[in-house]
Each structure stands twice: as structure tokens, then as C-alpha cells.
C-alpha angles and dihedrals in degrees: 000000000000129000125203123199113222122174090346091305127110114240119196115225112209118228091226138055123248111222136178126243093260093059092040091054092049091050094048096041091050092049091243092124142012121239118225119188111204098187124120122270096261091052091048090049090053090062141310141178109280093233095050127114113217115229114154111227095246090054092048093049091049093056115004093166089065090064107030138035127203094255094053125109107214135181113200122205139179133157098303108350105273103100090038089056088057090051091047090052091052092047090054090047091058093051110275112143098184104058126149135185119209103228110217090019123214088336090067091040090056094042089059091053095247117157120279127180 
């Protein structure tokens, strides 16, 4: 975790990059990064990106090393980007350097007309 001081105020710098659905899709489709969906089972069943791996947030937080390795490039997603930010933070804490959070989550993915199954 790093903290910047701007105008006498601390500003937290996240250890992951926030990206939009367009960039996430390009990264996943090209094989540059994996997509991990951290939503609950009922949300996953209601529709998810075809390339996504389903790992509910509580399972990921309990054992992140089971799902990611330090050399991995991973995009995390959830419904709107909040739970996936928690997962991205944990992934960075266990050593991942290429961690991305899909801002807007599956909601933004769907809104852009990207495939959902």
C-alpha cells in the first residue's frame, strides 16, 4: 500500500488498475489476462462473461493462492465493481503485480452488448 500526500491530505493509491469493460474484454479475448468473477452463485447463474472463472469472493479471500499466482495477470469482476476491488486488493497483497478491477462490473459488460451466458 502506498500513500501520497497532496495538498496536505493523504491520498490512497490502489495497488490495482481500474479498467472499463472494453479494455477488460480486449485483455481477456487476447489471452493477456484471466477474468475472475467473484459474485455469488445465484448472480453467476443469472449471467456471466463466457471466459470468466467463478470464484465467490469469500472463497477467494480465504485462499487467494489457490486461484492466482504472482506472475498472473487477472481482471476481477462482480456486479458493479465493489467486491471485485476487494479481490483485486487481496491479489495485490499476495504478490500479483498485474491486477485489474472491472469498473461497472458485469452490469457495464452487459450494457456494452458483450456476450453473457
